[in-house]
C-alpha positions in Angstrom: 92.9 95.0 79.7 89.7 94.4 81.6 87.1 97.0 82.4 87.3 100.7 81.7 89.0 101.3 78.4 89.2 97.6 77.6 87.1 95.2 75.7 83.3 94.9 76.4 80.9 92.1 75.8 77.4 93.6 75.4 74.8 90.9 75.9 71.8 93.2 76.3 70.1 92.2 73.1 70.6 88.5 73.9 69.3 88.3 77.5 65.6 88.6 78.2 64.4 89.6 81.7 67.8 89.5 83.5 68.6 91.7 86.5 71.6 91.9 88.7 69.9 89.5 91.2 69.2 86.7 88.7 72.2 87.0 86.4 73.5 83.6 87.3 70.4 82.0 85.7 71.6 83.5 82.4 75.4 83.4 82.6 77.9 80.8 83.9 81.6 81.5 83.9 84.0 78.7 83.8 87.4 79.6 85.2 90.8 79.4 83.6 93.2 76.5 83.8 95.9 79.1 84.2 98.9 78.6 81.9 97.4 75.5 80.4 94.9 77.5 78.5 96.5 80.9 78.4 94.1 82.4 80.9 91.0 81.7 78.8 87.6 82.2 80.4 84.5 80.4 79.1 81.1 82.1 79.5 78.0 80.0 78.8 74.8 81.9 78.1 71.2 80.8 78.6 69.2 83.6 76.9 65.9 82.9 78.6 67.3 82.5 82.1 66.2 78.9 82.5 69.6 78.0 84.1 70.1 75.2 81.4 73.8 75.4 80.7 73.9 71.8 79.4 72.1 73.3 76.4 73.6 76.8 76.4 72.4 79.1 73.7 75.8 80.6 73.3 79.3 79.8 74.5 82.0 82.5 74.4 85.7 82.1 75.1 87.6 85.1 76.3 91.2 84.3 75.5 93.8 85.7 77.8 91.3 87.2 80.3 93.6 86.5 83.2 91.0 85.5 85.7 90.9 82.2 87.6 88.3 80.5 89.8 84.8 79.9 88.3 83.0 81.5 91.3 84.7 84.8 90.8 84.7 85.0 87.0 81.2 86.4 86.5 81.5 88.8 89.4 84.8 90.1 88.1 83.5 90.5 84.6 80.3 92.3 85.6 81.9 94.4 88.3 84.5 95.6 85.8 81.8 96.3 83.2 83.3 93.8 80.8 79.9 92.0 80.5 77.0 94.4 80.0 73.6 93.0 80.4 
């Protein structure tokens, strides 16, 4: 389950200076390959907002998240309050 009543990923202690308008400098969501990876979503984190995902500070895989399309991953996760910044 995603969102209300489901799992949450609280990144508030990790991110410094983020706002809703610059969140993409801190987080990058990589979409699922569908059935090939079981619906897993990868979230890369750049803790200082430098937009340097080649050297991400953290990488988190959300297995079975059921989202596809990298451009909608972060919006879906933040809109549904799965990622709290």
